[in-house]
Every structure is written in structure tokens, then in C-alpha cells.
Steps between C-alpha positions, in 0.01 A plus 500: 500500500783735411670693773378862511733773391633735766215746432217247488448396860135504605355525849138481611430705813178466695444752779222519758459782750223686682336755271624789714859380436459439127837373377466639146727805538757315706524202264509699178777718649697189606459347155660807343773526765598138440542559126208277401220588258133448573340292220154446649313604812160441653351647816184390677337606823376184670318557825711741706821400322672586174653226283752591232643270235812614317712347226855636499777449247862592530857384506578221746666746739206746486252221580729374779521854641120516519481153658761596760292803608186294565560395864567861595189623315286239677646580842495880475182553299279214624442375147479129417691414185523183297762470226526249218759488222332437166568516127357705217156388392498297181343673203155353446432567133271199485269637771198719434420752775138498615317671785242319711257684726282311745225624734288276720333467835788423734547141609806307615723355230419719199859604438622143544247375246603767249869419542425130468312559173786697344770259615303202369489673160877582508431872514743716694376752752714810444334733751203482730311740723196400700289654773192449707253783541144572606258584217373854544142424393435174686778468757591154366861387541655497153821365344683672217815394312702640213742246354750537218567165339731367230328261261721274286472619137406149383186505721166528322369818664131444427510153660687633802255787539207254480662275762569798724147638475354154568724474805387844616132414448543182707665702780248788472773749404447796271812527282653631181818396318633751246828558322721751678494835327815705530 
């Protein structure tokens, strides 16, 4: 792997804090103050906490400036931070973006089984969101997932869809798999 140029240093930042102390404003301000740029961000409220995922890019000294500020941010703001240096994501021209939606009566292991299916078929999971909820009409505990996957272009889509729907039928999952529409 080639050494990154001085402006291509990437840093993944994961922050967790109580919802009342949401770190979004603080972190986005610190990103700008350090001289980094925010490439991607995701925020989720999980229980009584907020989790934020950020991908920063900047010169080596800008990234180092952000990293140096972390212990102080954690100490003064009560935010837990995890940092990981990374590289730019490889372009995936040979991957077809698809969206999978699954709904089922909740039972342990559904998400694991879905992940196992995709990994066994060499399909990348690009993003995933799942939740458990109570059905309004019946009160049954339900599971719902929205998954963005990358299917290798050489894959026969109709065969994969058939395999996936057979898998879902065997697990009693209601699911769809459609191409992502932009």
C-alpha cells in the first residue's frame, strides 16, 4: 500500500455519550478547529446514549492535532472516544448496490443468520440498521432490518435472490432484496 500524501490521512472516530450530553456539536467543532474535513458521519440514539461515527480526512498534522485533543475531550466532557487510523475505501466498481429489508417475529439470532448468509455468499454488508419493536395491532415482538449490501458484479442475481428467499422462508423471515435506487 502506498504511503498517503500529506492531505490524505484518515481517522475513524467513534463517540458514545449520554443523550443529554450529545457530542455532535462538540466533535464537529473540534474537527473544524483541527483543520480536518468530515467525510462521513452517522448518529444513532441507542438506549439513553448517543453513538456517533465520523470519518475524518486531513493532513498528518491536522489529524494528529485532533488525536492530541481526545484525552482532554474525554476528561472534560465525559465522552468516550475510540480512534482508529484508516485508509481511503477502495473503489468498488465491480459491486452492485442492493437494499435488503427484513421483518419477522423477533427471535434470538436473526441478525447473525442474515450476516452469515451474506458472508457465505461473499456479499459485503455496507450499512445495517436493525431494531426490535412491538407490533401495534397484536403486541407481538417484531424484528426489522434494513441492510445495504454490495453484490459482486459477476454474481447471477436471480440465483442469489432465489437462494436468499429460500433462506428467508426457512427462517420464517419476510424479506425483499432490490437494487438501490439513487
